[in-house]
C-alpha positions as CSV (number, residue, x, y, z in Angstrom):
1,M,-66.6,-17.0,-91.5
2,S,-64.9,-19.5,-89.2
3,E,-64.9,-19.0,-85.4
4,Q,-61.5,-18.5,-83.6
5,P,-61.0,-20.6,-80.5
6,H,-61.4,-18.6,-77.3
7,E,-58.2,-18.2,-75.4
8,Q,-58.3,-18.3,-71.6
9,P,-56.1,-15.7,-69.9
10,G,-53.4,-17.1,-67.8
11,Q,-53.2,-20.5,-69.3
12,P,-50.1,-21.5,-71.3
13,Q,-50.5,-22.2,-74.9
14,P,-49.4,-25.4,-76.3
15,H,-47.0,-23.7,-78.6
16,E,-45.2,-21.7,-75.8
17,H,-42.1,-23.1,-74.2
18,A,-40.3,-21.9,-71.0
19,Q,-37.2,-19.8,-71.6
20,P,-34.0,-21.2,-70.0
21,R,-32.1,-18.9,-67.5
22,I,-28.9,-17.5,-69.0
23,P,-26.1,-17.2,-66.4
24,L,-24.5,-13.8,-66.1
25,P,-20.9,-13.4,-67.3
26,P,-18.3,-13.7,-64.6
27,Q,-17.6,-9.9,-64.5
28,Q,-21.3,-9.2,-63.7
29,Q,-21.7,-11.9,-61.0
30,P,-21.8,-10.6,-57.4
31,V,-18.5,-11.0,-55.5
32,I,-18.8,-13.3,-52.5
33,N,-15.9,-13.3,-50.0
34,V,-15.3,-16.9,-49.1
35,H,-12.0,-16.1,-47.2
36,I,-13.3,-15.3,-43.7
37,Q,-10.5,-14.3,-41.4
38,P,-10.6,-16.2,-38.1
39,P,-10.7,-14.0,-34.9
40,A,-7.3,-13.1,-33.5
41,P,-6.3,-15.2,-30.5
42,P,-6.3,-13.3,-27.2
43,G,-3.0,-11.9,-26.1
44,P,-1.1,-13.1,-23.0
45,P,-2.3,-11.7,-19.6
46,P,-0.3,-8.8,-18.2
47,P,2.4,-9.8,-15.7
48,P,1.5,-9.5,-12.0
49,P,3.0,-6.6,-10.1
50,A,6.3,-7.1,-8.5
51,P,6.0,-8.0,-4.8
52,Q,7.2,-5.3,-2.5
53,P,8.9,-5.9,0.9
54,V,6.6,-5.4,3.9
55,A,7.8,-3.8,7.1
56,V,6.2,-5.4,10.1
57,P,6.7,-3.9,13.5
58,A,8.8,-6.1,15.8
59,N,6.3,-5.8,18.6
60,N,3.1,-3.9,19.2
61,D,3.6,-2.7,22.8
62,G,0.7,-0.3,23.0
63,N,-1.1,-2.7,25.4
64,W,2.0,-3.0,27.5
65,H,2.2,0.8,28.0
66,I,-1.4,0.8,29.2
67,A,-0.8,-2.0,31.6
68,H,2.3,-0.2,32.9
69,L,0.4,3.0,33.4
70,V,-2.3,1.2,35.4
71,I,0.3,-0.6,37.5
72,T,2.2,2.7,38.1
73,I,-1.0,4.4,39.3
74,L,-1.9,1.5,41.6
75,T,1.6,1.4,43.1
76,C,1.8,5.1,43.5
77,G,4.7,5.5,41.2
78,V,6.8,2.6,42.4
79,W,6.5,0.8,39.0
80,A,7.6,3.9,37.1
81,P,11.3,2.8,36.7
82,V,10.3,-0.5,35.3
83,W,8.0,1.2,32.8
84,I,10.8,3.6,31.7
85,V,13.3,0.8,31.1
86,H,10.7,-1.2,29.2
87,A,9.9,1.8,27.0
88,I,13.6,2.3,26.3
89,V,14.2,-1.3,25.3
90,M,11.1,-1.5,23.1
91,A,11.9,1.8,21.4
92,S,15.4,0.5,20.4
93,R,13.9,-2.5,18.6
94,K,13.7,-1.8,14.8
95,P,10.8,-3.0,12.7
96,V,11.4,-6.3,11.0
97,V,11.4,-6.0,7.2
98,L,10.0,-9.2,5.7
99,P,11.3,-10.2,2.3
100,P,8.7,-10.1,-0.5
101,P,7.0,-13.4,-1.2
102,Q,8.5,-15.2,-4.1
103,P,6.3,-17.2,-6.5
104,W,6.9,-20.9,-6.4
105,N,8.9,-22.2,-9.3
106,P,9.5,-25.9,-9.5
107,N,12.2,-25.3,-12.1
108,A,14.1,-22.8,-10.0
109,R,17.7,-23.7,-9.3
110,P,18.6,-24.5,-5.7
111,L,20.8,-22.1,-3.8
112,P,24.5,-23.0,-3.9
113,P,25.9,-24.7,-0.7
114,E,28.1,-21.7,0.0
115,H,25.1,-19.4,0.2
116,T,23.1,-21.6,2.5
117,N,26.1,-22.2,4.7
118,Q,26.6,-18.5,5.0
119,M,23.0,-17.9,5.9
120,A,23.2,-20.7,8.6
121,V,26.3,-19.1,10.2
122,Q,24.6,-15.7,10.2
123,E,21.5,-17.1,11.9
124,V,23.6,-18.8,14.6
125,A,25.5,-15.6,15.3
126,A,22.3,-13.6,15.4
127,R,20.8,-16.0,18.0
128,A,24.0,-15.7,20.1
129,R,23.7,-11.9,20.1
130,R,20.0,-12.1,21.1
131,R,20.9,-14.4,24.0
132,A,23.6,-12.0,25.2
133,E,21.1,-9.0,25.0
134,A,18.4,-11.0,26.8
135,R,20.8,-12.1,29.6
136,H,22.0,-8.6,30.1
137,L,18.4,-7.3,30.3
138,A,17.5,-10.0,32.7
139,H,20.3,-9.3,35.1
140,Q,19.6,-5.5,34.9
141,N,15.9,-5.9,35.5
142,P,14.7,-9.3,36.7
143,L,11.1,-8.1,37.0
144,M,11.0,-7.2,33.4
145,A,12.6,-10.5,32.5
146,R,9.8,-12.3,34.3
147,E,7.2,-10.2,32.5
148,L,8.7,-10.8,29.1
149,S,9.0,-14.6,29.9
150,I,12.7,-14.6,29.1
151,G,14.1,-18.1,29.3
152,R,10.7,-19.7,29.7
153,T,11.0,-22.3,27.0
154,D,8.2,-24.2,28.6
155,M,5.7,-21.5,27.7
156,P,4.0,-21.2,24.3
157,A,5.4,-18.8,21.8
158,D,2.4,-16.4,21.9
159,R,3.1,-15.8,25.6
160,R,6.8,-15.0,24.9
161,P,6.9,-11.6,23.1
162,Y,10.6,-11.2,23.5
163,D,13.0,-13.3,21.4
164,D,15.7,-14.3,23.8
165,G,17.7,-16.5,21.3
166,G,16.9,-19.8,23.2
167,L,17.8,-19.0,26.8
168,I,16.6,-21.4,29.5
169,D,15.7,-20.1,32.9
170,V,17.3,-22.8,35.0
171,N,15.6,-21.8,38.2
172,M,12.1,-21.7,36.7
173,V,11.6,-24.3,33.9
174,P,10.3,-27.8,34.7
175,A,12.4,-31.0,34.5
176,N,11.7,-31.9,30.9
177,E,13.3,-28.6,29.7
178,F,16.7,-29.6,31.1
179,T,16.9,-32.2,28.3
180,R,17.7,-29.3,26.0
181,F,21.1,-29.2,27.6
182,G,21.7,-32.8,26.7
183,I,20.8,-34.1,30.2
184,D,18.9,-37.3,30.5
185,P,15.4,-37.2,32.1
186,E,16.4,-39.0,35.3
187,T,19.1,-36.5,36.0
188,A,16.8,-33.6,35.1
189,R,14.3,-34.7,37.7
190,R,17.1,-34.9,40.3
191,I,18.2,-31.4,39.4
192,V,14.7,-30.1,40.0
193,E,14.6,-31.7,43.4
194,I,18.0,-30.2,44.3
195,R,16.8,-26.8,43.1
196,E,13.8,-26.9,45.4
197,Q,15.9,-27.8,48.4
198,A,18.7,-25.3,47.6
199,G,16.5,-22.4,46.4
200,G,18.0,-22.3,43.0
201,F,21.4,-22.1,41.3
202,S,23.6,-19.0,41.0
203,S,25.7,-20.0,37.9
204,A,26.4,-22.8,35.5
205,E,29.4,-23.9,37.7
206,D,27.1,-24.0,40.7
207,L,24.6,-26.2,38.9
208,A,27.3,-28.5,37.5
209,T,29.0,-28.9,41.0
210,V,25.9,-29.4,43.1
211,A,24.2,-31.8,40.6
212,D,27.5,-33.6,39.9
213,L,27.1,-33.2,36.1
214,P,29.8,-34.2,33.6
215,P,32.3,-31.5,32.5
216,R,31.2,-31.8,28.9
217,L,27.8,-30.2,29.7
218,L,29.4,-27.0,31.2
219,P,29.7,-25.1,27.8
220,E,26.0,-25.7,27.1
221,L,25.0,-24.6,30.6
222,I,27.0,-21.4,30.3
223,E,25.8,-20.5,26.8
224,Y,22.1,-21.3,27.1
225,G,21.5,-21.1,30.9
226,L,19.9,-18.2,32.6
227,Y,20.4,-18.1,36.4
228,L,18.0,-15.6,38.1
229,R,17.3,-16.0,41.8
């Protein structure tokens, strides 16, 4: 009886061959989605809210009332009429409504000349009305005019709370302010010297006559001059 060769477990036999892998049919293969949708682009940002007009008080005169009250108490009521007139004038002033800020647009069309011309004419007329109102107030109450710095074009804007439309207090301003009338600096210095000697001018005609000014300056002296003594 012949002996059979001993087979070791786990060792491949020479007569065994590896079986090739058979691919699955197409209908049994797993479906792989190769069409990946890209993320949607972000939408445009929401438009900014429309700007609204802002009402700004024409003048905050709370501090003025406190000052008037103190002066009235110190003067035993003598200052009370000035306080009353000041309160009436300030109460009649309406708050200034500022137009809403407009975003800058380099492609915006410029305003037509007719529109800009109309705005310029309206501004000139408004300044003339403010000069007339300030002149009337100054003649009615010179003390208040001094307090409000009406006609003091030589003072900074923060010390001139009242918009007088460009009046010039002829009897108070220094020499260089007379050049606003179209007067040369040398004549302006001479006018100040005459003013100190005469004690001031009473009208535009008085100034033109005493200072020997050319007649062409008289309309400017009448329109923009304020003559308080």
